[in-house]
C-alpha positions in Angstrom: -56.2 31.2 -98.2 -58.3 34.3 -98.8 -59.5 34.2 -95.2 -56.0 34.5 -93.9 -55.3 37.6 -96.1 -58.6 39.1 -95.0 -57.9 38.5 -91.4 -54.4 39.9 -91.6 -55.6 43.0 -93.5 -58.4 43.6 -90.9 -56.0 43.2 -88.0 -53.5 45.6 -89.5 -56.2 48.1 -90.3 -57.4 48.0 -86.7 -53.9 48.2 -85.3 -53.0 51.3 -87.4 -56.4 52.9 -87.3 -57.1 52.7 -83.6 -54.6 55.4 -82.6 -56.1 57.7 -85.3 -59.6 57.0 -84.1 -58.7 57.6 -80.5 -57.0 60.9 -81.3 -60.0 62.0 -83.5 -62.4 61.1 -80.7 -60.4 63.1 -78.1 -60.0 66.1 -80.4 -63.6 66.2 -81.4 -64.7 65.9 -77.8 -62.4 68.7 -76.7 -63.5 70.9 -79.4 -67.2 70.5 -78.7 -67.0 71.4 -75.0 -67.8 75.1 -74.3 -65.1 77.4 -73.1 -67.0 78.2 -69.9 -67.0 74.5 -68.9 -63.2 74.4 -69.4 -62.9 77.6 -67.3 -65.0 76.1 -64.5 -63.0 72.9 -64.6 -59.8 75.0 -64.4 -58.4 73.4 -67.6 -57.1 75.0 -70.8 -59.0 74.0 -73.9 -56.4 75.4 -76.4 -53.6 73.6 -74.6 -55.3 70.2 -74.7 -56.4 70.6 -78.3 -52.8 71.5 -79.2 -51.4 68.6 -77.3 -53.8 66.2 -79.0 -53.1 67.6 -82.5 -49.3 67.4 -81.8 -49.8 63.8 -80.7 -50.9 62.9 -84.2 -47.3 63.3 -85.3 -45.9 61.0 -82.6 -48.2 58.0 -82.4 -47.2 56.7 -79.0 -47.3 60.2 -77.5 -50.6 60.8 -79.2 -52.1 57.7 -77.8 -50.9 58.6 -74.3 -52.1 62.3 -74.5 -55.5 61.2 -76.0 -56.0 58.5 -73.4 -55.0 60.9 -70.5 -57.5 63.5 -71.9 -60.3 61.0 -72.2 -59.6 59.3 -68.9 -58.7 62.3 -66.6 -59.6 65.6 -68.2 -62.8 64.9 -70.0 -64.8 63.7 -67.0 -63.9 66.9 -65.1 -64.9 69.2 -67.9 -68.1 67.2 -68.6 -69.0 67.4 -64.9 -68.5 71.2 -65.0 -70.6 71.4 -68.1 -73.4 69.5 -66.4 -73.2 71.7 -63.2 -71.6 69.0 -61.0 -68.6 70.3 -59.0 -66.3 68.2 -56.7 -66.5 68.9 -53.1 
């Protein structure tokens, strides 16, 4: 039965570690983007970093905020950083 224990432990670690990893990814990505890219994208870096950090306290909210940032905000800021603008 050691495989059952190992499998259970691995799944629990992934289940509880995934939100933290997602939040860390979003926070590090937001922190590394230059301020001018945020300004060109008309987004607020401090606000998003604060929301992501506050989301750590509320796991479900943190997953939602981090997912929204990575899915909706990050592409816009990254495009501004690369010089691509919509329109």
